[in-house]
C-alpha positions as CSV (number, residue, x, y, z in Angstrom):
1,M,-18.8,14.1,63.0
2,K,-20.0,11.4,65.5
3,R,-21.8,9.7,62.7
4,V,-18.7,9.6,60.6
5,R,-16.7,8.1,63.4
6,K,-19.4,5.6,64.0
7,R,-19.3,4.5,60.3
8,L,-15.5,4.4,60.4
9,L,-15.6,2.3,63.5
10,L,-18.1,0.0,61.9
11,T,-16.0,-0.2,58.7
12,V,-12.8,-1.0,60.7
13,C,-14.6,-3.6,62.7
14,A,-16.1,-5.1,59.6
15,M,-12.5,-5.4,58.2
16,V,-10.7,-6.4,61.4
17,L,-13.2,-8.7,63.0
18,P,-13.5,-11.1,60.1
19,L,-9.7,-11.2,59.7
20,A,-9.3,-11.9,63.5
21,V,-12.0,-14.6,63.4
22,T,-10.4,-16.1,60.3
23,L,-7.0,-16.0,61.9
24,I,-8.3,-17.9,65.0
25,I,-10.1,-20.5,62.9
26,Y,-7.0,-20.9,60.7
27,N,-4.7,-21.4,63.7
28,I,-7.1,-24.0,65.2
29,Y,-7.4,-25.7,61.8
30,S,-3.7,-25.6,61.2
31,M,-2.9,-27.2,64.5
32,T,-5.6,-29.8,64.0
33,A,-4.5,-30.5,60.5
34,L,-0.8,-30.8,61.5
35,N,-1.8,-33.2,64.3
36,R,-3.9,-35.2,61.9
37,Q,-1.2,-35.3,59.3
38,A,1.4,-36.3,61.9
39,A,-1.1,-39.0,63.1
40,Q,-1.5,-40.3,59.5
41,S,2.2,-40.4,59.0
42,A,2.6,-42.3,62.3
43,A,-0.3,-44.5,61.4
44,G,1.5,-45.4,58.1
45,T,4.6,-46.3,60.0
46,G,2.6,-48.3,62.5
47,Y,0.9,-50.1,59.6
48,I,4.3,-51.2,58.3
49,Y,5.1,-52.8,61.7
50,E,1.6,-54.3,61.7
51,Q,2.4,-55.9,58.3
52,F,5.7,-57.3,59.7
53,Y,3.7,-58.7,62.7
54,E,1.1,-60.3,60.4
55,K,3.9,-61.7,58.1
56,S,5.7,-63.3,61.0
57,I,2.5,-64.8,62.3
58,K,1.5,-66.3,58.9
59,T,5.1,-67.5,58.4
60,V,5.1,-69.4,61.7
61,E,1.7,-70.8,61.1
62,S,2.6,-72.1,57.7
63,Y,5.8,-73.7,59.1
64,M,3.8,-75.4,61.9
65,I,1.3,-76.9,59.5
66,S,4.1,-78.1,57.2
67,E,5.9,-79.6,60.1
68,M,2.8,-81.5,61.3
69,V,2.4,-83.4,58.0
70,G,6.0,-84.7,58.3
71,N,6.8,-88.3,58.9
72,D,8.1,-87.8,62.4
73,F,5.0,-86.1,63.6
74,R,2.8,-88.7,62.0
75,R,4.7,-91.5,63.6
76,L,4.5,-89.9,67.0
77,N,0.7,-89.9,66.7
78,Y,0.9,-93.6,67.6
79,P,2.6,-95.3,70.6
80,L,6.3,-96.1,69.8
81,E,9.1,-97.7,71.6
82,S,11.0,-95.3,73.7
83,L,14.1,-95.3,71.4
84,Q,12.0,-94.7,68.3
85,A,10.0,-91.9,70.0
86,Y,13.2,-90.3,71.2
87,L,14.7,-90.4,67.7
88,C,11.6,-88.9,66.1
89,G,11.7,-86.2,68.8
90,Q,15.3,-85.4,68.0
91,N,14.5,-85.1,64.3
92,I,11.7,-82.6,65.1
93,L,14.0,-80.6,67.4
94,E,16.6,-80.4,64.6
95,N,13.9,-79.0,62.3
96,F,13.0,-76.5,65.0
97,T,16.6,-75.5,65.4
98,K,17.0,-74.8,61.6
99,Y,13.8,-72.8,61.5
100,L,14.6,-70.8,64.7
101,T,17.8,-69.6,63.0
102,S,15.9,-68.1,60.1
103,D,15.4,-64.9,62.0
104,V,11.6,-64.8,62.1
105,D,10.6,-61.6,64.0
106,G,9.2,-62.4,67.4
107,L,9.6,-66.2,67.4
108,V,11.5,-67.3,70.5
109,A,10.5,-71.0,71.0
110,L,8.9,-74.0,69.4
111,E,7.4,-76.9,71.4
112,F,5.7,-80.2,70.6
113,Y,3.9,-82.8,72.8
114,S,3.1,-86.4,71.8
115,E,0.1,-87.5,73.9
116,S,0.5,-91.1,72.8
117,N,4.1,-91.3,73.9
118,D,4.0,-88.8,76.7
119,L,6.9,-86.9,75.1
120,V,7.3,-83.1,75.3
121,R,10.2,-81.2,73.9
122,I,10.9,-77.4,73.4
123,K,13.5,-75.5,71.5
124,H,14.4,-71.9,72.3
125,A,15.9,-69.4,69.9
126,T,19.6,-68.8,70.6
127,G,19.3,-65.0,70.6
128,T,16.6,-64.7,73.4
129,R,19.0,-65.2,76.3
130,Y,16.3,-66.0,78.8
131,V,17.4,-67.2,82.2
132,P,16.8,-71.0,82.8
133,T,13.8,-70.3,85.1
134,K,12.1,-68.2,82.3
135,Q,12.8,-71.0,79.7
136,S,11.3,-73.6,82.1
137,G,8.3,-71.3,82.7
138,I,7.6,-71.0,79.0
139,C,7.9,-74.7,78.5
140,R,5.6,-75.5,81.4
141,A,3.0,-72.9,80.5
142,V,2.7,-74.1,76.9
143,Y,2.7,-77.7,78.0
144,E,-0.2,-77.0,80.4
145,E,-2.1,-75.3,77.5
146,M,-1.6,-78.4,75.4
147,K,-2.8,-80.8,78.1
148,Q,-6.1,-78.9,78.4
149,G,-7.3,-80.5,75.2
150,E,-9.7,-77.6,74.2
151,L,-7.4,-75.5,72.1
152,N,-8.0,-71.9,71.1
153,S,-8.5,-71.4,67.4
154,D,-6.4,-68.3,67.3
155,W,-3.2,-66.8,68.8
156,Y,-3.6,-65.8,72.4
157,V,-1.6,-64.4,75.3
158,I,-0.3,-66.3,78.3
159,P,1.6,-64.9,81.3
160,V,5.0,-66.3,82.3
161,E,6.4,-64.8,85.5
162,D,6.2,-61.0,84.9
163,D,6.1,-61.2,81.1
164,Y,3.5,-62.0,78.5
165,F,3.9,-64.2,75.4
166,L,1.8,-64.8,72.3
167,I,1.3,-68.5,71.6
168,R,-0.4,-70.7,69.0
169,I,-1.1,-74.4,69.5
170,L,-2.2,-76.8,66.7
171,K,-3.3,-80.4,67.1
172,Y,-3.1,-83.3,64.7
173,G,-4.3,-86.6,66.1
174,S,-2.6,-87.0,69.4
175,M,0.2,-84.6,68.5
176,Y,0.5,-80.9,69.5
177,I,2.8,-78.2,68.2
178,G,3.1,-74.8,69.7
179,A,4.9,-71.6,68.8
180,V,5.9,-68.8,71.3
181,M,6.3,-65.2,70.2
182,D,7.9,-62.5,72.4
183,F,6.4,-59.0,71.9
184,D,9.8,-57.5,72.6
185,Q,11.4,-59.5,69.8
186,F,9.2,-58.1,67.1
187,M,10.7,-55.4,64.8
188,K,11.1,-52.2,66.8
189,P,11.2,-48.5,65.7
190,S,14.7,-47.0,65.4
191,S,14.0,-43.4,64.6
192,E,14.6,-40.5,67.1
193,V,13.2,-37.0,67.3
194,E,15.0,-34.4,69.4
195,G,16.9,-37.2,71.2
196,R,13.7,-39.1,72.0
197,S,12.9,-42.6,70.5
198,S,9.6,-44.1,69.2
199,Y,8.1,-47.1,70.8
200,L,5.9,-50.0,69.9
201,V,3.6,-51.4,72.5
202,Y,1.2,-54.4,72.3
203,A,-1.8,-54.5,74.5
204,T,-5.2,-56.2,75.1
205,Q,-8.5,-54.6,74.0
206,D,-9.0,-53.1,77.5
207,G,-5.6,-51.3,77.4
208,Q,-3.5,-53.8,79.4
209,A,0.1,-53.4,78.2
210,L,1.9,-56.7,77.3
211,N,5.4,-55.1,77.0
212,Q,7.2,-51.9,77.8
213,K,5.3,-51.6,81.1
214,N,8.1,-49.9,82.9
215,L,8.5,-47.3,80.1
216,L,4.8,-46.5,80.1
217,E,4.9,-45.9,83.9
218,E,8.0,-43.8,83.6
219,K,6.8,-41.6,80.8
220,Q,3.2,-41.6,82.1
221,I,1.9,-42.7,78.7
222,E,-1.7,-43.8,78.8
223,L,-3.1,-46.5,76.5
224,K,-6.7,-45.9,75.3
225,Q,-8.8,-45.7,72.2
226,N,-11.0,-42.9,70.9
227,S,-13.0,-41.9,67.8
228,K,-10.1,-39.9,66.2
229,G,-7.8,-42.9,66.1
230,Y,-4.9,-41.0,67.8
231,Y,-4.2,-38.9,70.9
232,I,-1.4,-37.0,72.6
233,T,-0.2,-38.0,76.1
234,G,2.8,-37.8,78.4
235,K,4.0,-35.6,81.2
236,G,5.2,-31.9,81.1
237,M,7.0,-31.0,77.9
238,E,7.7,-34.6,77.1
239,R,4.7,-35.4,75.0
240,Y,4.0,-38.3,72.7
241,L,1.7,-38.9,69.8
242,V,-0.1,-42.3,70.0
243,V,-1.8,-44.1,67.1
244,Y,-3.1,-47.6,67.4
245,E,-4.0,-50.5,65.0
246,Q,-6.2,-53.5,65.6
247,L,-4.1,-56.6,64.9
248,P,-5.5,-59.4,62.8
249,Y,-4.2,-62.2,65.1
250,G,-4.5,-62.6,68.9
251,D,-7.3,-60.0,69.4
252,L,-4.7,-57.4,70.3
253,V,-4.0,-53.7,69.7
254,Q,-0.7,-52.3,68.5
255,Y,0.2,-48.8,69.8
256,Y,2.8,-46.8,68.0
257,I,4.2,-44.1,70.2
258,S,6.3,-41.3,68.7
259,P,7.7,-38.0,70.1
260,Y,5.4,-35.1,69.6
261,G,6.8,-31.6,68.7
262,S,4.6,-28.5,69.0
263,F,3.7,-26.6,65.8
264,W,4.5,-23.2,67.2
265,N,8.0,-24.1,68.3
266,Y,9.1,-24.3,64.7
267,M,7.7,-21.0,63.4
268,G,10.1,-18.0,63.0
269,T,9.6,-14.4,62.1
270,L,9.4,-15.0,58.4
271,Q,6.9,-17.9,58.9
272,W,4.7,-15.7,61.1
273,F,4.8,-12.9,58.4
274,L,3.9,-15.4,55.6
275,L,1.1,-16.8,57.8
276,L,-0.3,-13.2,58.2
277,C,-0.1,-12.6,54.5
278,S,-1.9,-15.8,53.7
279,F,-5.0,-14.5,55.5
280,I,-5.0,-11.5,53.2
281,F,-5.5,-13.7,50.2
282,I,-7.7,-16.3,52.0
283,L,-10.8,-15.0,50.2
284,L,-9.3,-15.9,46.8
285,I,-8.5,-19.5,47.9
286,P,-12.1,-20.9,47.6
287,I,-12.6,-19.4,44.2
288,L,-9.2,-20.7,42.8
289,Y,-9.7,-24.0,44.5
290,F,-13.2,-24.4,43.0
291,Y,-12.0,-23.8,39.4
292,M,-8.8,-25.8,39.9
293,Y,-10.7,-28.7,41.3
294,R,-13.4,-28.6,38.7
295,F,-11.2,-28.4,35.6
296,F,-8.0,-30.3,36.7
297,V,-8.2,-32.1,40.0
298,A,-11.6,-33.8,39.6
299,P,-10.8,-35.4,36.2
300,L,-7.4,-36.6,37.5
301,E,-9.0,-38.1,40.6
302,G,-11.7,-39.8,38.5
303,L,-9.0,-41.3,36.3
304,K,-7.0,-42.3,39.3
305,A,-10.0,-44.0,40.9
306,T,-10.6,-45.9,37.7
307,M,-7.0,-47.1,37.6
308,E,-7.3,-48.3,41.2
309,E,-10.5,-50.2,40.4
310,I,-8.7,-51.8,37.4
311,A,-5.7,-52.7,39.7
312,E,-8.1,-54.5,42.0
313,G,-9.3,-56.7,39.2
314,D,-12.4,-54.8,37.8
315,L,-11.6,-54.6,34.1
316,N,-15.1,-53.2,33.4
317,A,-14.3,-49.9,35.1
318,Y,-14.2,-46.9,32.7
319,A,-13.2,-43.3,33.0
320,E,-15.7,-40.5,32.8
321,E,-15.7,-38.6,29.5
322,N,-17.7,-35.5,30.6
323,S,-14.8,-33.2,31.5
324,D,-15.1,-29.5,30.6
325,V,-11.5,-29.7,29.3
326,E,-11.1,-31.1,25.8
327,E,-7.7,-32.7,26.6
328,F,-9.1,-34.6,29.5
329,R,-12.0,-35.8,27.5
330,L,-9.7,-37.0,24.7
331,M,-7.5,-38.8,27.3
332,A,-10.5,-40.5,28.9
333,T,-11.8,-41.7,25.5
334,T,-8.4,-43.0,24.6
335,F,-8.0,-44.7,27.9
336,N,-11.4,-46.4,27.6
337,H,-10.6,-47.6,24.1
338,M,-7.3,-49.1,25.4
339,M,-9.1,-50.9,28.2
340,N,-11.6,-52.4,25.7
341,Q,-8.7,-53.8,23.7
342,I,-6.9,-55.1,26.8
343,Q,-10.1,-56.8,28.0
344,K,-10.6,-58.4,24.6
345,L,-7.0,-59.6,24.4
346,K,-7.2,-61.0,27.9
347,I,-10.4,-62.9,27.1
348,D,-8.9,-64.4,24.0
349,A,-5.7,-65.4,25.8
350,Y,-7.7,-67.0,28.6
351,E,-9.8,-69.0,26.2
352,Q,-6.8,-70.1,24.3
353,E,-5.1,-71.2,27.6
354,R,-8.2,-73.2,28.7
355,R,-8.4,-74.9,25.3
356,I,-4.7,-76.0,25.5
357,Q,-5.2,-77.2,29.1
358,N,-8.3,-79.2,28.2
359,A,-6.6,-80.8,25.2
360,T,-3.6,-81.7,27.3
361,I,-5.8,-83.3,30.0
362,Q,-7.8,-85.2,27.5
363,Y,-4.7,-86.5,25.9
364,L,-3.3,-87.7,29.2
365,Q,-6.6,-89.4,30.1
366,I,-6.6,-91.3,26.8
367,Q,-3.0,-92.3,27.4
368,I,-3.9,-94.1,30.6
369,R,-6.7,-96.3,29.3
370,P,-4.7,-98.6,27.0
371,H,-2.6,-99.7,30.0
372,F,-5.7,-101.3,31.6
373,F,-7.0,-102.8,28.4
374,L,-3.7,-104.7,27.8
375,N,-4.0,-106.2,31.3
376,C,-7.5,-107.4,30.5
377,L,-6.3,-109.1,27.3
378,K,-3.6,-110.9,29.3
379,N,-6.3,-112.2,31.7
380,F,-8.5,-113.4,28.8
381,Y,-5.5,-115.2,27.4
382,A,-4.7,-116.9,30.7
383,L,-8.3,-118.0,31.2
384,A,-8.5,-119.3,27.6
385,E,-5.3,-121.2,28.1
386,Q,-6.8,-122.9,31.2
387,K,-10.1,-123.4,29.3
388,E,-12.1,-121.5,32.0
389,Y,-14.9,-120.7,29.7
390,H,-17.4,-119.7,32.4
391,S,-14.8,-117.4,33.9
392,I,-14.2,-115.9,30.5
393,Q,-18.0,-115.2,30.2
394,E,-18.1,-113.5,33.6
395,L,-15.0,-111.6,32.9
396,T,-16.5,-110.4,29.6
397,L,-19.7,-109.1,31.3
398,A,-17.7,-107.4,34.0
399,L,-15.4,-105.8,31.5
400,S,-18.4,-104.5,29.5
401,S,-19.9,-102.9,32.6
402,Y,-16.6,-101.3,33.5
403,L,-16.0,-100.0,30.0
404,R,-19.4,-98.3,29.9
405,K,-18.4,-96.2,32.9
406,V,-14.8,-95.5,32.0
407,I,-14.6,-95.1,28.3
408,T,-17.4,-92.6,28.1
409,Y,-15.7,-90.0,30.4
410,E,-15.7,-86.8,28.4
411,E,-16.0,-84.3,31.3
412,D,-13.1,-82.4,32.7
413,T,-14.0,-83.7,36.2
414,I,-16.3,-86.3,37.7
415,S,-17.8,-86.8,41.2
416,V,-16.1,-88.9,43.8
417,R,-19.1,-91.2,43.8
418,K,-18.7,-92.0,40.0
419,E,-14.9,-92.5,40.4
420,M,-15.6,-94.9,43.3
421,E,-18.1,-96.8,41.1
422,S,-15.4,-97.2,38.5
423,V,-13.0,-98.4,41.1
424,E,-15.4,-101.0,42.4
425,S,-16.1,-102.2,38.9
426,Y,-12.4,-102.6,38.3
427,L,-11.8,-104.4,41.6
428,K,-14.7,-106.8,40.9
429,L,-13.2,-107.4,37.5
430,S,-9.9,-108.1,39.1
431,Q,-11.4,-110.6,41.5
432,L,-12.7,-112.6,38.4
433,G,-9.5,-112.3,36.4
434,L,-6.9,-113.0,39.1
435,S,-6.0,-116.2,41.0
436,V,-5.0,-114.2,44.0
437,P,-7.9,-112.8,46.1
438,V,-8.4,-109.1,46.2
439,N,-10.4,-107.5,49.1
440,Y,-11.1,-103.8,49.4
441,N,-12.7,-101.2,51.6
442,I,-14.0,-97.8,50.4
443,A,-15.0,-95.1,52.9
444,V,-16.2,-91.7,51.6
445,D,-17.4,-88.8,53.6
446,E,-21.1,-88.2,52.7
447,K,-20.4,-84.5,52.1
448,L,-17.8,-85.3,49.5
449,E,-19.7,-87.8,47.3
450,E,-20.4,-85.0,44.7
451,F,-16.9,-83.4,45.1
452,Q,-15.4,-83.1,41.6
453,I,-12.1,-84.7,40.9
454,L,-10.1,-85.7,37.8
455,P,-11.3,-88.9,36.0
456,L,-9.1,-92.0,36.6
457,S,-7.1,-90.2,39.3
458,V,-8.0,-92.8,42.0
459,L,-8.4,-95.7,39.6
460,T,-4.9,-95.4,38.3
461,F,-3.4,-95.9,41.8
462,V,-5.8,-98.8,42.5
463,E,-4.7,-100.5,39.2
464,N,-1.1,-99.9,40.3
465,A,-1.8,-101.5,43.7
466,V,-3.4,-104.6,42.1
467,K,-0.6,-104.9,39.5
468,Y,2.2,-105.1,42.1
469,G,0.2,-106.4,45.1
470,V,-0.8,-109.7,43.6
471,Q,2.9,-110.6,43.0
472,S,3.2,-111.4,46.7
473,Q,0.8,-114.4,46.2
474,K,-1.3,-113.4,49.3
475,T,-4.7,-111.9,49.8
476,L,-4.4,-108.3,48.6
477,L,-6.2,-105.7,50.8
478,I,-6.9,-102.3,49.4
479,S,-8.3,-99.4,51.5
480,I,-9.6,-96.1,50.0
481,R,-10.6,-93.2,52.2
482,V,-11.9,-89.8,51.2
483,S,-12.1,-87.2,54.0
484,L,-12.3,-83.5,54.6
485,L,-9.5,-81.6,56.3
486,P,-11.1,-78.3,57.5
487,G,-9.0,-75.1,57.8
488,E,-9.6,-71.7,59.3
489,T,-10.6,-70.3,55.9
490,P,-12.1,-71.9,52.7
491,E,-8.7,-71.5,51.1
492,D,-7.1,-73.6,53.9
493,T,-9.6,-76.5,53.6
494,Y,-8.5,-79.6,51.7
495,V,-9.9,-83.0,50.6
496,C,-7.6,-85.9,51.4
497,I,-7.8,-89.1,49.3
498,T,-5.8,-92.0,50.7
499,I,-5.1,-95.3,48.8
500,L,-3.4,-97.9,51.0
501,D,-2.6,-101.5,50.2
502,N,-0.6,-104.4,51.9
503,G,1.5,-105.1,48.9
504,P,5.3,-104.8,48.6
505,G,5.2,-101.0,48.7
506,F,7.3,-98.5,46.6
507,P,11.0,-99.2,46.0
508,E,13.1,-96.7,48.0
509,D,14.8,-95.2,45.0
510,L,11.4,-94.7,43.3
511,L,9.9,-93.2,46.4
512,H,12.6,-90.6,46.5
513,F,11.8,-89.4,43.0
514,L,8.0,-89.5,43.5
515,N,8.0,-87.3,46.6
516,K,10.4,-84.8,44.8
517,E,8.1,-84.9,41.8
518,E,11.1,-85.5,39.5
519,F,9.7,-87.0,36.3
520,A,12.5,-85.9,34.0
521,E,12.9,-89.4,32.5
522,E,10.0,-91.4,31.2
523,K,11.1,-94.5,33.1
524,T,11.3,-92.8,36.5
525,A,7.7,-94.0,37.3
526,G,4.8,-95.7,35.5
527,I,2.9,-93.8,32.8
528,G,-0.2,-93.8,34.9
529,I,1.4,-92.1,37.9
530,Q,3.1,-89.6,35.7
531,N,-0.2,-88.7,33.9
532,V,-2.1,-88.3,37.2
533,W,0.6,-86.0,38.5
534,K,0.7,-83.9,35.2
535,R,-3.1,-83.6,35.1
536,I,-3.3,-82.5,38.8
537,K,-0.6,-79.9,38.2
538,I,-2.4,-78.5,35.1
539,R,-5.8,-78.4,36.9
540,Y,-4.7,-77.2,40.4
541,E,-1.2,-75.7,39.8
542,E,0.5,-75.5,43.2
543,K,-2.6,-75.8,45.3
544,A,-2.6,-79.7,45.3
545,T,0.0,-82.2,46.1
546,I,0.5,-86.0,46.2
547,L,2.5,-87.7,49.0
548,Y,3.9,-91.3,48.6
549,S,5.1,-93.5,51.5
550,N,5.4,-97.1,52.7
551,S,3.3,-98.2,55.6
552,N,3.0,-102.0,55.6
553,G,2.5,-101.5,51.9
554,A,2.2,-98.6,49.4
555,C,0.4,-95.5,50.6
556,V,-0.7,-92.6,48.3
557,E,-2.2,-89.4,49.8
558,M,-3.7,-86.8,47.5
559,Y,-4.5,-83.4,48.9
560,L,-6.9,-81.3,46.8
561,P,-8.3,-77.8,47.5
562,Y,-11.9,-78.0,48.7
563,E,-12.9,-74.7,47.2
564,K,-14.1,-74.7,43.6
565,Y,-11.2,-74.1,41.3
């Protein structure tokens, strides 16, 4: 009898103990999984706000760069009369005012400082409602940062009274431009749970809060980092789930703080009963999961992973065809065949597009050359009329040397060095064929001598400068400079090619059309300028630009992307 009881006890223990252990493990796992799921959901929400933060930062930086290449900023790079400096400053402030009304999240002020003219101005956003002392403090703090000379290459934090602000300062020559972002002005969470709101806090890497400091002290919310990526903090029953994200600008951390509700508070009698029943069938779950995963989930996940690789640009990705289910094998085979066809069609379309572009560029290049040859024939005629036979001989030899370099261009691009050789040959040729002297200066950065550009892109503007510059009957000076404008990334690095002369400059009406790139009519500008513009747009699309201006003569600035296209 005792032996039977012992066996019965062992049997009951063998049935109950595993169930009890399983229940404890399940409860722990459920709470952990729910916390992790809640953290993932909160992290997704925090990531959205991080994207808004990054978008605002990029938008402001792009605006600052575009503003710095404007005429007013470039003029203030040099000493001006007080009235001219004041008018340029007012124009910049008007641009600031328009941009500040565009509702960029976080942006509260824009400031510039002209070192050459000792001129500093700031414009605050109308919705900030700072007291005058706070506005003055912001202006003074940014101005002091500008005067230091050694600028930070990224966004960074400065204190103003009892608040912190995120600033970025860029320099161009002797001009500085700064943007001020208020952490409290970035997009804020608006959802509530059980009457409690979510919060967004920005902090340094060591956990120093830059906003919401009073709230953190009142709620006893701690800012920290751990290996899980989330934690629960707060006081008493008022608990909060905190997830954090490293921000791409400013070396800061974004903390998303949301109300935390306990798992057990939401379980009723029915839920408890279902939870108990689930443990009865828990032994069947691994078996069902194994077969479901093997026959259905794994093939679908493999196909999904392949689609994600294709979406990221890898057209060589293929789906596995070794599934145990015939339908999945057939689907994978059909999908791979479809991708082969798409890849072939894409290659054919790309090759066709490249052939069309190359044909267009070659046509435009050929269209430019007769313009120069006609000018040479006119010079021959004029020298022959004056019986300058020796000059005709020299002009013939110079023209022959020039044509060897120019007329044999068959490549899509040539180096800056070769283009400058063609320019020098042309200018020497012009010195022989013209009665008006032509002097020139060419300065090329050594690192850019082999940089590839479009053939005749510089020579066309030099020819234009000679054509109109000699009409003033004075010594024509032409300056050509090729320099590198470094950026934070290779995509932001540009090559600037400047052609400057002391001729009569561009007519104002023509200048308006050139800078707007309006070539709807054939007579809007010369065929050479139009062809250079068309070829650059075909080659670089929207990554390159040409700026035209008058500065004691005509000035042409070409900005080409430095990275290989």
